[in-house]
N, C-alpha and C positions, 0 to 999 in steps of 0.2 A: 504493500497499499504506501508505502514511501518514495517509492521509487514514479509510482502513479502519481503522487502528489506532486510532488517537483516537475516530473515531465507537465504537468499540466499547467501550476505555478512559478516552473524557474525565473520568467520576467518578473514578480509581481512579488515575490516574497525574499526579502533581507535574512531571516535567519529559519531555518526549521531546526531541531534538538527534536532527538528518539532518548526517551530516558526509557529503560528498562525496567520493568518491575513484577512482582510476581502474581498470582493469587487471581490471575485472571480479568485485568484493570486496563480498558484501554480505555485513553481519554486524547480529546484534540482540543486543541486551544486555537484562538487564534487572538493577536494580540490581549491576550488576558483573559479572555471569556471564553467558555467553556461551548463549543459547540455541536461535542457528541461524549456519552458516558459512556460504555459497555453498563459496569458497575449499577449507573442509574436506571440506564434502561433495561437492564438484567437480558442481555440480547446483543449476536452479534449484529457490526453494521451491513447493512442489505448493501448488497452490488452496487456501486457506483455515491452512496448518500451521502460519505464524508466528503467525496469530491465537491456535489450537488451542496450542501451545506457548507464548504471554504467558497464556494464561488457566492455564496450569498452573503457569507460574512465579510471580504471582500471589495463587495461593491458599495 
């Protein structure tokens, strides 16, 4: 997914950090705003969901 995000947004992002964690936590933030949380939603992201949310967040 990191590769997909970088490919899609490489001209718009200044920094992208991947922070390994345990317990099945997967969260995505844009400018400090949480846009997806597997833990909070209790489900995996659907195909294309995180990219769509990123597009909404950076517009």
